[in-house]
Backbone bond lengths (Angstrom), bond angles and torsions (degrees), N, CA, C in turn:
res aa  C-N    CA-C-N  psi(-1)  N-CA   C-N-CA  omega(-1)  CA-C   N-CA-C  phi
1 M - - - 1.458 - - 1.533 109.15 -
2 S 1.334 117.79 121.73 1.465 119.90 -176.63 1.528 112.54 -76.31
3 I 1.331 116.93 -42.28 1.468 120.82 176.59 1.527 107.66 -131.10
4 E 1.314 115.73 129.50 1.464 120.08 175.71 1.518 109.21 -135.38
5 V 1.320 115.70 122.00 1.462 122.72 -178.54 1.526 107.83 -118.72
6 S 1.329 116.29 130.09 1.460 120.59 -177.23 1.527 110.85 -132.58
7 N 1.335 115.54 114.92 1.475 122.86 176.55 1.528 112.99 51.21
8 L 1.325 116.23 39.11 1.462 121.58 -177.26 1.532 110.40 -68.99
9 T 1.326 115.64 130.75 1.464 120.77 -174.94 1.526 109.99 -138.26
10 K 1.340 115.25 138.44 1.474 121.09 173.01 1.511 108.48 -139.72
11 V 1.336 115.42 127.90 1.464 121.28 -176.43 1.521 109.56 -120.65
12 Y 1.324 116.13 132.28 1.466 122.29 172.69 1.524 107.37 -116.39
13 G 1.328 116.16 105.04 1.461 119.25 -177.65 1.521 110.43 64.39
14 E 1.327 115.58 -118.77 1.463 120.27 178.54 1.528 112.38 -97.90
15 Q 1.325 117.03 -0.09 1.462 120.59 -177.00 1.523 110.70 -101.51
16 K 1.320 115.31 128.05 1.460 121.03 173.83 1.521 108.26 -88.52
17 A 1.325 115.36 102.13 1.467 119.78 -179.83 1.520 110.83 -69.56
18 V 1.336 115.98 -38.21 1.469 122.19 175.38 1.517 106.88 -132.68
19 N 1.331 116.42 125.77 1.461 121.11 -166.63 1.534 112.40 -115.54
20 G 1.328 116.12 76.60 1.459 121.01 172.94 1.516 114.71 61.22
21 I 1.340 117.76 46.64 1.462 120.07 -175.74 1.534 111.64 -87.92
22 S 1.328 116.00 153.30 1.465 122.55 179.42 1.520 109.97 -139.93
23 F 1.330 117.25 138.94 1.462 122.00 172.21 1.526 109.28 -165.32
24 K 1.334 116.00 160.92 1.463 122.26 178.10 1.524 108.99 -130.43
25 I 1.327 116.11 142.76 1.468 121.28 178.57 1.528 108.42 -131.54
26 N 1.325 115.79 127.38 1.461 121.38 -178.50 1.523 111.90 -87.81
27 K 1.312 115.84 163.49 1.457 121.83 175.92 1.524 109.44 -62.37
28 G 1.343 116.14 138.19 1.453 121.05 178.88 1.518 114.03 87.95
29 E 1.339 117.57 -1.70 1.463 120.72 177.50 1.524 110.73 -89.86
30 I 1.320 116.26 140.35 1.468 121.85 169.79 1.523 106.06 -112.36
31 V 1.313 116.38 111.31 1.465 121.43 -172.49 1.524 109.78 -115.17
32 G 1.322 115.97 127.43 1.453 121.74 175.17 1.518 110.21 -84.73
33 F 1.327 116.56 130.58 1.467 122.24 -179.27 1.522 106.85 -111.81
34 L 1.324 116.15 106.70 1.462 121.07 -171.13 1.518 111.83 -115.74
35 G 1.319 114.16 155.66 1.457 120.19 175.65 1.511 110.12 170.80
36 P 1.327 118.05 157.58 1.474 120.83 177.31 1.527 110.19 -65.56
37 N 1.315 116.21 167.55 1.470 120.21 173.97 1.523 109.67 -57.75
38 G 1.323 116.01 132.69 1.464 120.11 179.51 1.512 114.27 82.83
39 A 1.336 118.05 9.12 1.461 120.95 -177.13 1.518 112.80 -77.84
40 G 1.349 117.68 -22.05 1.462 121.11 -179.58 1.519 113.96 117.61
41 K 1.339 117.56 8.93 1.472 120.89 -178.00 1.537 111.76 -63.12
42 S 1.324 115.94 -57.60 1.460 120.10 -176.51 1.520 111.34 -63.58
43 T 1.329 117.29 -37.91 1.472 121.03 178.00 1.525 110.65 -61.36
44 T 1.324 116.17 -43.29 1.467 120.50 178.17 1.518 110.95 -62.27
45 M 1.340 116.40 -45.78 1.461 120.23 -179.81 1.528 111.58 -62.22
46 K 1.321 117.00 -39.00 1.467 120.54 179.05 1.523 111.16 -65.91
47 M 1.335 117.28 -35.24 1.463 119.96 177.88 1.525 111.64 -71.96
48 V 1.328 117.36 -37.34 1.469 120.93 178.77 1.526 110.39 -65.91
49 T 1.325 116.39 -36.17 1.473 120.08 -178.91 1.528 112.73 -83.44
50 G 1.324 118.05 -9.73 1.459 120.94 179.69 1.514 114.32 88.32
51 Y 1.321 117.23 5.66 1.470 120.59 178.82 1.526 111.60 -79.45
52 L 1.313 116.17 -14.44 1.460 121.62 -179.79 1.521 107.64 -141.08
53 L 1.329 117.49 131.56 1.458 120.71 -179.81 1.529 110.63 -84.03
54 P 1.331 118.46 134.50 1.461 120.06 176.69 1.526 110.88 -75.29
55 D 1.330 116.41 156.25 1.458 120.84 174.58 1.521 111.12 -83.37
56 A 1.327 115.68 -22.65 1.461 120.93 176.52 1.525 108.47 -159.27
57 G 1.323 115.53 160.82 1.464 120.20 179.01 1.516 112.53 86.68
58 N 1.323 114.95 178.54 1.461 120.95 -176.00 1.520 111.46 -137.20
59 A 1.338 114.33 155.10 1.467 121.68 172.48 1.516 107.58 -137.02
60 S 1.342 116.40 139.61 1.458 119.99 176.59 1.518 109.27 -133.74
61 V 1.322 115.96 148.19 1.461 122.85 178.99 1.523 108.15 -124.35
62 C 1.327 115.70 120.77 1.477 121.46 -177.89 1.523 110.92 53.48
63 G 1.325 115.66 37.89 1.458 121.02 177.05 1.509 114.92 82.81
64 V 1.330 118.55 0.57 1.463 122.31 -178.38 1.529 109.27 -103.85
65 D 1.323 116.90 127.78 1.463 121.84 -178.78 1.526 110.49 -69.63
66 V 1.326 116.35 126.06 1.466 121.76 -176.38 1.524 111.25 -66.97
67 K 1.321 116.94 -37.57 1.466 120.97 -175.19 1.532 111.73 -71.56
68 T 1.334 117.27 -41.89 1.464 120.28 -175.27 1.528 113.37 -89.23
69 H 1.335 117.92 -23.71 1.471 121.74 -179.42 1.533 110.11 -132.32
70 P 1.334 117.22 63.47 1.477 120.23 -174.24 1.529 113.66 -62.06
71 L 1.348 117.83 -38.44 1.464 119.57 -178.64 1.524 111.85 -69.72
72 D 1.318 116.31 -38.53 1.466 119.92 178.87 1.523 111.46 -64.26
73 T 1.327 116.41 -38.34 1.469 118.75 179.81 1.529 110.94 -72.04
74 K 1.333 117.65 -35.31 1.475 120.44 179.19 1.533 111.63 -63.21
75 K 1.333 116.33 -29.84 1.463 120.22 177.58 1.527 111.69 -66.84
76 K 1.324 115.81 -25.47 1.464 120.71 -176.61 1.528 112.64 -94.42
77 I 1.353 116.16 -6.00 1.467 120.82 -173.05 1.521 110.96 -114.97
78 G 1.326 115.57 137.25 1.451 121.90 165.55 1.515 107.63 -107.24
79 Y 1.329 117.57 120.04 1.472 121.36 -171.27 1.522 110.61 -122.27
80 L 1.317 115.57 124.57 1.464 121.55 171.71 1.522 107.74 -114.46
81 P 1.343 117.99 101.97 1.469 119.92 -179.02 1.517 111.87 -73.15
82 E 1.320 115.09 164.32 1.472 120.40 -179.53 1.524 110.60 -62.11
83 A 1.335 116.92 -44.61 1.467 120.98 174.79 1.524 106.56 -90.04
84 N 1.305 116.67 94.12 1.462 123.79 -171.91 1.541 110.43 -68.29
85 P 1.341 118.44 106.18 1.477 120.11 -175.74 1.527 111.01 -83.48
86 L 1.323 117.42 117.94 1.463 122.63 -178.46 1.527 109.86 -134.13
87 Y 1.326 116.57 155.70 1.460 122.23 174.17 1.530 107.80 -97.00
88 Y 1.312 116.78 102.55 1.464 121.95 -171.74 1.536 113.58 -65.68
89 D 1.328 117.77 -22.82 1.473 120.36 -178.63 1.524 112.79 -85.83
90 M 1.325 116.66 -3.48 1.463 120.12 179.91 1.527 110.21 -95.69
91 Y 1.329 116.20 148.86 1.460 120.56 173.05 1.528 109.00 -74.75
92 V 1.332 115.36 156.59 1.469 120.77 -176.03 1.530 110.79 -54.53
93 K 1.343 116.98 -52.51 1.467 120.08 -178.02 1.528 111.35 -66.56
94 E 1.336 115.80 -34.25 1.462 120.37 178.48 1.526 110.28 -63.67
95 Y 1.335 116.04 -44.97 1.475 120.91 -179.85 1.530 110.97 -64.63
96 L 1.328 116.37 -45.30 1.468 119.52 179.95 1.529 110.47 -64.82
97 G 1.347 116.91 -33.21 1.456 120.65 175.15 1.522 111.50 -64.95
98 F 1.343 115.63 -39.25 1.465 121.10 177.17 1.531 110.44 -61.59
99 I 1.352 116.98 -45.98 1.468 121.37 179.11 1.533 109.95 -64.26
100 A 1.333 116.61 -39.05 1.468 120.43 178.51 1.533 110.60 -62.32
101 D 1.331 116.65 -38.12 1.465 120.53 177.97 1.528 111.31 -66.51
102 V 1.317 116.00 -38.29 1.471 120.17 177.25 1.524 110.27 -57.44
103 H 1.348 115.72 -39.78 1.467 121.19 -179.62 1.525 112.47 -88.10
104 T 1.337 117.30 4.77 1.477 123.58 -179.11 1.527 111.84 48.68
105 I 1.331 115.55 50.87 1.463 121.52 178.68 1.518 109.28 -77.11
106 G 1.328 116.95 132.79 1.454 122.13 -177.11 1.517 113.15 -66.61
107 N 1.330 117.07 -68.31 1.464 121.16 -179.17 1.521 109.04 -87.81
108 K 1.322 115.29 79.72 1.467 121.81 -171.49 1.529 112.57 -62.93
109 Q 1.326 117.59 -47.78 1.465 120.46 -176.02 1.526 112.08 -63.08
110 Q 1.317 115.85 -38.52 1.470 119.70 177.91 1.517 111.08 -64.31
111 A 1.336 116.31 -41.71 1.470 121.23 179.41 1.525 110.66 -64.74
112 I 1.341 117.13 -40.35 1.471 121.46 179.46 1.529 110.09 -64.15
113 S 1.321 116.81 -47.94 1.468 121.01 -179.62 1.524 111.33 -60.35
114 K 1.328 116.00 -38.79 1.467 120.77 -177.72 1.531 111.47 -64.63
115 V 1.347 117.32 -47.51 1.470 119.58 -176.97 1.527 111.30 -73.58
116 I 1.321 117.56 -30.09 1.470 120.02 176.76 1.523 110.10 -63.72
117 E 1.324 115.56 -43.55 1.470 119.64 178.35 1.523 110.95 -68.45
118 L 1.325 116.80 -42.52 1.466 122.01 -177.20 1.524 112.19 -61.68
119 T 1.330 117.11 -39.12 1.466 121.23 -176.11 1.529 113.02 -96.06
120 G 1.328 117.84 4.32 1.463 121.16 176.66 1.510 114.19 71.66
121 L 1.331 116.31 32.28 1.473 121.01 -177.97 1.533 113.51 -91.20
122 T 1.324 117.31 -4.72 1.467 121.29 -172.68 1.530 113.95 -49.85
123 P 1.358 119.63 -47.27 1.480 118.77 -177.19 1.526 114.00 -63.71
124 E 1.337 118.13 -23.85 1.465 121.79 -174.92 1.529 112.62 -112.51
125 S 1.313 117.76 6.77 1.460 120.61 -170.78 1.529 113.45 -69.64
126 H 1.340 117.92 -14.16 1.472 121.13 -179.56 1.533 112.03 -89.92
127 K 1.342 117.41 -3.56 1.467 120.82 -173.55 1.530 112.19 -95.45
128 K 1.348 113.92 164.26 1.455 119.20 168.35 1.522 108.94 -74.26
129 I 1.329 116.22 147.93 1.470 120.62 -177.69 1.523 111.09 -59.84
130 G 1.326 116.95 -36.80 1.461 120.90 -179.95 1.517 113.87 -64.15
131 Q 1.330 117.59 -18.51 1.470 121.72 179.55 1.536 112.56 -87.61
132 L 1.315 116.78 -8.43 1.464 120.75 -174.69 1.521 112.04 -82.21
133 S 1.323 115.26 155.50 1.466 120.50 171.96 1.530 108.82 -69.90
134 K 1.323 116.08 167.23 1.465 120.08 -179.32 1.526 110.79 -59.93
135 G 1.347 116.20 -39.08 1.459 120.55 -179.82 1.516 112.62 -62.10
136 Y 1.347 116.38 -42.04 1.466 119.81 -179.87 1.527 111.20 -74.50
137 K 1.337 117.60 -30.87 1.468 119.53 173.25 1.532 109.74 -61.13
138 Q 1.332 115.42 -38.82 1.461 120.06 179.28 1.535 110.19 -65.12
139 R 1.314 116.40 -37.19 1.468 120.47 177.78 1.531 111.19 -65.62
140 V 1.333 116.60 -37.04 1.468 120.03 176.97 1.530 109.89 -62.24
141 G 1.334 116.50 -42.33 1.465 120.45 177.83 1.519 111.96 -62.16
142 L 1.340 116.09 -39.97 1.461 120.66 178.27 1.529 110.80 -67.01
143 A 1.339 115.94 -40.45 1.466 120.39 178.11 1.532 110.80 -62.49
144 A 1.346 116.12 -40.17 1.467 120.36 178.47 1.527 111.39 -64.46
145 A 1.338 116.62 -34.38 1.465 120.94 178.76 1.520 111.76 -71.20
146 L 1.338 116.74 -24.00 1.465 121.12 -174.87 1.524 114.14 -98.70
147 I 1.324 118.20 -14.27 1.457 121.00 -165.57 1.531 113.57 -61.85
148 H 1.329 118.30 -29.43 1.470 120.26 -179.41 1.526 112.46 -95.23
149 D 1.344 115.90 14.75 1.469 122.50 177.06 1.533 111.69 51.66
150 P 1.335 117.55 60.31 1.466 120.76 -175.50 1.532 112.09 -73.08
151 E 1.331 115.29 158.30 1.468 120.55 177.29 1.532 111.16 -78.75
152 V 1.324 116.21 -28.13 1.469 122.10 -175.86 1.524 109.16 -125.50
153 L 1.331 115.92 133.77 1.464 121.56 175.75 1.525 109.19 -114.14
154 I 1.318 116.07 128.47 1.464 121.38 175.79 1.520 107.12 -121.89
155 L 1.324 115.23 112.33 1.461 121.52 -171.14 1.527 109.78 -121.04
156 D 1.312 115.85 116.93 1.472 121.46 -179.39 1.528 108.21 -100.09
157 E 1.320 116.85 105.94 1.463 123.42 -177.12 1.539 111.43 54.85
158 P 1.340 118.42 60.38 1.470 120.72 -173.55 1.520 114.83 -67.38
159 T 1.334 118.79 -21.53 1.467 119.71 -178.22 1.525 112.37 -105.29
160 S 1.326 116.76 17.22 1.459 120.66 178.27 1.521 110.29 -60.76
161 G 1.327 116.51 126.80 1.456 121.52 177.11 1.512 115.32 86.16
162 L 1.323 117.73 -0.80 1.460 120.06 -179.60 1.524 111.01 -87.87
163 D 1.326 116.39 149.29 1.459 119.54 175.50 1.533 108.71 -80.79
164 P 1.354 118.58 168.56 1.477 120.79 -175.18 1.526 113.88 -54.35
165 N 1.323 118.42 -39.21 1.468 120.48 179.22 1.526 111.15 -66.99
166 Q 1.329 116.21 -41.71 1.465 120.16 179.38 1.523 111.34 -66.74
167 I 1.335 116.45 -36.46 1.467 120.45 178.16 1.520 110.33 -59.62
168 V 1.333 116.33 -44.53 1.468 120.51 179.16 1.527 110.48 -61.93
169 E 1.340 117.16 -41.60 1.464 121.29 -179.17 1.531 111.05 -64.49
170 I 1.326 117.04 -47.38 1.468 120.55 -179.85 1.526 110.25 -67.32
171 R 1.320 116.84 -34.68 1.468 121.20 176.46 1.528 110.21 -58.81
172 E 1.326 116.31 -43.73 1.467 120.29 178.90 1.524 111.14 -66.08
173 V 1.340 116.52 -36.86 1.469 120.31 176.79 1.528 109.95 -60.87
174 I 1.341 116.52 -46.76 1.465 121.30 -178.90 1.534 110.54 -62.72
175 K 1.324 116.83 -40.79 1.471 120.33 179.40 1.520 111.29 -63.60
176 R 1.331 116.74 -40.98 1.468 120.19 178.32 1.526 111.00 -65.96
177 L 1.332 115.84 -42.03 1.462 120.10 179.41 1.523 111.39 -63.79
178 G 1.334 116.03 -33.21 1.460 121.11 -178.64 1.513 114.17 -68.83
179 E 1.324 117.01 -9.76 1.465 119.80 178.79 1.526 111.73 -70.27
180 N 1.331 117.41 -30.13 1.473 119.31 179.75 1.522 113.43 -134.67
181 K 1.319 116.44 10.06 1.464 120.35 175.68 1.532 109.04 -128.44
182 T 1.317 115.45 165.28 1.458 121.35 171.93 1.526 107.92 -95.51
183 V 1.329 116.90 130.33 1.464 120.63 -177.68 1.529 109.68 -125.47
184 L 1.319 115.71 122.59 1.463 122.25 171.23 1.515 106.57 -116.83
185 F 1.324 117.09 118.70 1.462 117.98 -179.14 1.521 111.65 -139.61
186 S 1.315 113.95 147.83 1.467 119.63 178.27 1.519 108.60 -106.94
187 S 1.313 115.38 151.31 1.465 120.71 178.17 1.520 109.03 -161.59
188 H 1.336 115.24 150.31 1.459 120.10 172.61 1.527 110.89 -97.51
189 I 1.336 116.77 -1.51 1.460 121.15 -179.05 1.520 108.93 -95.38
190 M 1.329 116.78 102.98 1.462 121.07 -173.20 1.531 112.38 -64.84
191 Q 1.334 116.94 -35.97 1.466 119.73 179.52 1.524 110.45 -62.30
192 E 1.319 115.49 -35.04 1.458 121.25 179.46 1.526 110.41 -65.13
193 V 1.324 116.16 -44.81 1.462 121.23 179.56 1.526 110.31 -63.40
194 Q 1.339 116.27 -43.65 1.459 120.52 179.54 1.526 111.67 -63.37
195 A 1.337 116.68 -33.35 1.463 120.70 -177.88 1.520 112.30 -75.89
196 I 1.329 117.37 -27.16 1.464 120.36 -173.10 1.526 113.32 -104.89
197 C 1.331 116.94 -39.95 1.469 120.68 -166.69 1.524 113.84 -97.89
198 D 1.322 114.26 148.95 1.456 121.32 167.05 1.525 110.08 -98.35
199 R 1.327 115.34 -26.73 1.469 120.81 -175.50 1.517 109.98 -124.76
200 V 1.326 115.13 145.72 1.462 121.21 -178.25 1.523 109.69 -133.52
201 I 1.332 115.62 134.97 1.466 121.79 170.32 1.522 106.81 -112.80
202 I 1.335 116.17 126.87 1.470 120.67 179.41 1.523 108.81 -114.64
203 I 1.335 115.73 126.91 1.461 121.80 179.30 1.518 109.10 -115.21
204 N 1.329 116.05 140.53 1.461 120.83 179.85 1.527 109.04 -144.35
205 K 1.333 116.36 124.17 1.464 122.54 -179.62 1.530 111.41 53.62
206 G 1.337 115.45 40.00 1.456 120.44 176.03 1.503 115.95 83.74
207 N 1.331 117.25 -2.49 1.468 121.32 -178.73 1.526 110.85 -117.25
208 I 1.327 116.66 142.87 1.456 120.40 174.97 1.526 108.46 -78.35
209 V 1.326 115.98 121.08 1.468 120.97 -178.25 1.529 111.63 -104.84
210 A 1.324 117.27 -10.13 1.468 120.58 176.82 1.521 109.20 -160.77
211 D 1.328 115.68 141.51 1.463 122.22 175.35 1.519 106.86 -154.62
212 D 1.329 116.11 99.22 1.465 119.14 -174.57 1.518 110.50 -164.78
213 K 1.316 115.07 172.12 1.457 120.70 171.44 1.523 108.24 -60.13
214 L 1.307 116.37 143.41 1.456 121.53 -178.34 1.528 111.11 -57.34
215 S 1.324 116.50 -43.48 1.464 120.77 -178.19 1.523 111.58 -62.72
216 K 1.338 116.79 -38.52 1.467 119.62 -179.53 1.520 111.23 -71.30
217 L 1.347 116.11 -37.00 1.468 119.19 177.83 1.519 110.78 -60.47
218 Q 1.329 116.00 -39.56 1.464 120.33 -177.60 1.524 111.94 -73.97
219 E 1.331 116.29 -25.19 1.463 119.85 -177.35 1.520 113.15 -92.25
220 S 1.354 117.09 -27.34 1.461 119.80 -172.01 1.519 112.02 -87.08
221 N 1.319 116.68 58.35 1.465 120.49 176.65 1.521 108.84 -154.93
222 N 1.311 115.74 159.68 1.464 121.27 -173.85 1.513 114.59 -76.39
223 S 1.311 116.91 -6.16 1.456 118.87 -176.82 1.519 113.58 -93.71
224 N 1.349 116.76 5.01 1.453 118.28 173.30 1.516 109.50 -69.76
225 K 1.324 116.17 155.56 1.459 120.63 -177.06 1.520 109.88 -136.03
226 V 1.316 115.12 151.57 1.460 121.15 172.07 1.524 107.82 -108.84
227 L 1.310 116.47 128.41 1.469 121.86 177.69 1.520 108.29 -105.42
228 V 1.318 116.65 125.90 1.466 120.85 -178.86 1.528 110.04 -134.92
229 K 1.309 115.45 142.75 1.458 120.88 177.01 1.525 108.12 -133.89
230 F 1.341 115.36 131.14 1.466 121.04 179.86 1.524 110.26 -105.30
231 K 1.310 114.71 154.97 1.464 119.80 174.21 1.525 109.69 -72.52
232 E 1.339 115.73 -36.27 1.461 122.04 -179.57 1.536 111.50 -84.36
233 N 1.293 116.58 166.46 1.459 122.93 176.22 1.523 108.62 -85.57
234 V 1.334 116.84 99.67 1.462 122.39 -175.88 1.521 109.30 -103.36
235 D 1.316 115.98 135.94 1.461 121.19 179.65 1.534 109.89 -78.57
236 A 1.327 116.22 138.85 1.466 120.85 -179.50 1.522 111.74 -61.96
237 A 1.332 116.46 -34.64 1.466 120.72 179.58 1.526 111.49 -60.31
238 F 1.332 115.49 -30.24 1.452 121.87 179.34 1.534 110.10 -64.77
239 L 1.324 115.80 -38.93 1.453 120.77 -178.74 1.529 112.10 -76.65
240 R 1.325 116.70 -26.22 1.468 120.00 -179.94 1.520 112.16 -68.03
241 R 1.321 117.05 -13.49 1.471 120.80 179.12 1.528 111.99 -76.20
242 L 1.324 116.68 -16.94 1.457 119.58 -179.70 1.531 109.46 -64.45
243 T 1.320 116.54 130.23 1.469 121.25 -170.92 1.530 113.42 -65.98
244 S 1.329 118.27 -26.41 1.466 120.90 -177.79 1.517 113.22 -89.74
245 V 1.328 116.54 -2.78 1.466 120.87 -175.73 1.521 110.26 -97.46
246 S 1.335 116.49 128.33 1.463 120.67 179.37 1.526 111.84 -99.83
247 A 1.328 117.38 -23.92 1.469 120.66 -179.96 1.523 109.41 -157.34
248 V 1.354 114.92 148.33 1.464 121.54 178.72 1.519 108.81 -132.65
249 N 1.323 116.74 130.08 1.460 121.80 176.51 1.516 109.46 -130.74
250 K 1.339 115.23 141.75 1.458 120.49 -179.25 1.527 109.53 -101.28
251 T 1.327 116.64 137.41 1.457 121.53 -179.10 1.524 110.27 -97.79
252 E 1.314 115.08 174.02 1.463 120.42 -177.81 1.527 113.05 -64.88
253 D 1.322 116.67 -29.03 1.472 119.07 -178.86 1.536 112.36 -91.00
254 E 1.354 116.40 19.08 1.463 123.13 176.51 1.523 112.92 71.88
255 S 1.326 117.49 16.96 1.462 120.47 173.04 1.526 108.75 -87.71
256 F 1.333 115.80 166.61 1.457 121.46 177.17 1.522 109.23 -119.76
257 V 1.335 115.34 139.04 1.463 121.46 175.14 1.520 107.10 -109.26
258 L 1.342 116.95 118.27 1.458 122.68 -175.87 1.524 109.97 -109.91
259 D 1.335 116.25 126.98 1.460 121.48 176.42 1.525 109.66 -101.13
260 G 1.320 114.97 152.75 1.461 120.26 177.73 1.506 109.89 173.98
261 E 1.333 116.75 175.42 1.458 120.69 -177.09 1.524 112.60 -87.91
262 D 1.352 117.48 -32.85 1.462 120.88 -175.34 1.524 109.61 -115.42
263 M 1.330 115.31 98.80 1.465 120.04 -176.96 1.534 112.24 -64.24
264 T 1.335 116.51 -36.87 1.467 120.55 -179.99 1.521 110.75 -63.68
265 E 1.326 116.18 -41.81 1.471 120.60 -179.48 1.521 110.98 -68.55
266 I 1.330 117.71 -37.35 1.468 120.64 177.74 1.524 110.13 -62.71
267 R 1.304 117.56 -44.51 1.467 121.60 179.22 1.533 110.39 -62.10
268 K 1.332 115.58 -41.52 1.469 120.50 179.31 1.525 111.04 -62.68
269 Q 1.337 116.32 -44.80 1.464 119.94 -179.29 1.529 111.67 -67.40
270 L 1.324 116.61 -34.11 1.471 119.86 176.52 1.526 111.27 -64.20
271 M 1.324 116.66 -41.55 1.460 120.47 178.64 1.523 111.12 -64.17
272 E 1.344 115.70 -41.04 1.472 119.75 178.24 1.526 110.82 -65.45
273 L 1.335 115.90 -39.65 1.464 121.06 178.54 1.528 110.65 -62.07
274 A 1.316 115.60 -42.77 1.467 119.86 -179.80 1.517 111.68 -64.94
275 L 1.318 117.35 -40.87 1.464 121.46 179.64 1.526 111.53 -65.88
276 Q 1.323 115.65 -43.53 1.470 120.39 -176.87 1.527 112.68 -68.71
277 N 1.333 117.30 -28.35 1.467 120.81 -174.27 1.528 113.28 -114.55
278 N 1.338 116.18 10.33 1.470 121.56 179.99 1.533 112.46 56.43
279 F 1.351 115.88 37.72 1.458 120.43 174.92 1.532 108.76 -85.77
280 N 1.305 115.76 145.66 1.455 121.00 175.50 1.532 109.20 -104.54
281 I 1.333 116.53 117.61 1.463 121.19 178.23 1.522 109.12 -84.69
282 V 1.327 115.57 117.97 1.468 120.95 179.73 1.527 110.47 -78.93
283 S 1.323 117.11 -41.75 1.467 121.38 178.14 1.523 109.30 -150.14
284 L 1.328 114.79 147.60 1.463 121.60 179.99 1.526 107.76 -149.14
285 Q 1.329 117.15 118.36 1.462 119.88 -178.95 1.521 111.09 -149.77
286 T 1.326 114.24 154.92 1.460 121.29 176.37 1.519 108.54 -99.85
287 E 1.313 116.39 131.55 1.462 121.33 178.68 1.521 108.34 -108.83
288 S 1.338 115.52 108.13 1.462 120.51 -179.19 1.527 110.63 -86.10
289 R 1.318 114.51 158.27 1.461 119.09 174.21 1.515 109.77 -68.55
290 S 1.297 116.29 150.08 1.461 120.56 175.64 1.524 108.77 -71.65
291 L 1.337 115.99 161.97 1.461 120.47 177.89 1.522 110.25 -60.68
292 E 1.324 117.03 -35.43 1.463 120.41 178.97 1.532 111.17 -61.67
293 E 1.339 116.75 -41.38 1.473 120.42 178.43 1.519 110.86 -66.21
294 V 1.343 117.06 -41.59 1.462 121.16 177.74 1.526 109.81 -62.10
295 F 1.326 115.91 -45.66 1.466 121.41 179.97 1.523 111.10 -58.51
296 R 1.319 115.97 -47.05 1.479 120.05 -178.44 1.522 111.67 -64.00
297 S 1.326 116.84 -39.70 1.464 119.46 -178.34 1.521 112.02 -69.01
298 L 1.335 117.51 -29.90 1.458 121.15 -177.86 1.525 113.32 -87.51
299 T 1.322 116.92 -19.31 1.476 119.13 -174.42 1.525 113.42 -114.39
300 N 1.331 118.09 -8.51 1.471 119.51 177.81 1.514 110.51 -77.58
């Protein structure tokens, strides 16, 4: 298990920022960690990385307890915090060399060249960090998180400040890294999460309100719909007789939108209806809610 969190808790005064949460992440998983501002995302990430001590509960990385062996766990983690801490008076290669020395990397120059190429820093690598755009500063932070080739990557808003082209490039970097590393990252960009992750953890007011495959999260709610179109002229009242259907609406293109709790059962009953009445189904598909809709319903 690459990341294991058990009953993790952090309290500030009378407010529970993180309220006894638990989850596990395996090697090779890219997991999106979502939640509104102030939900406890960054606090959780800081506790997993050892930058913040929990008030209760435990976190371990690659089987190593974060609380009892903080230095050992930091060696296994690449961390890009939301507030990306950089030395603006240092040159890009100079700063990455400094980080490499912190991690006592043997072939320092090779490691620097590798992360510069990986994060697309080559055109700006001769400049001081303070001269870079916000997007390139973010790339420097990502390069610093990767330079010691960690087993686990924890990225808090990794594409903050990047333009659309840069977001796509960094997204591809994260996907490639996820092939042999564990990646936990937070983002407010839902399209980004959908493009990268198979699994999503959603936290709200310090509590985990969802932890599942993205596809299951989108399907396991009453707002999913089945869209069906027949070759024949079928009356909507005919479809309302189906036991799994709660509502039927007809669209301008003569299709029907069917609501209900069990999408699989609705599709099954539609197929049986077509067979029994010699109807020809032109198209049949399930329309799931977007991740943004799921997020809003779970956090409002």
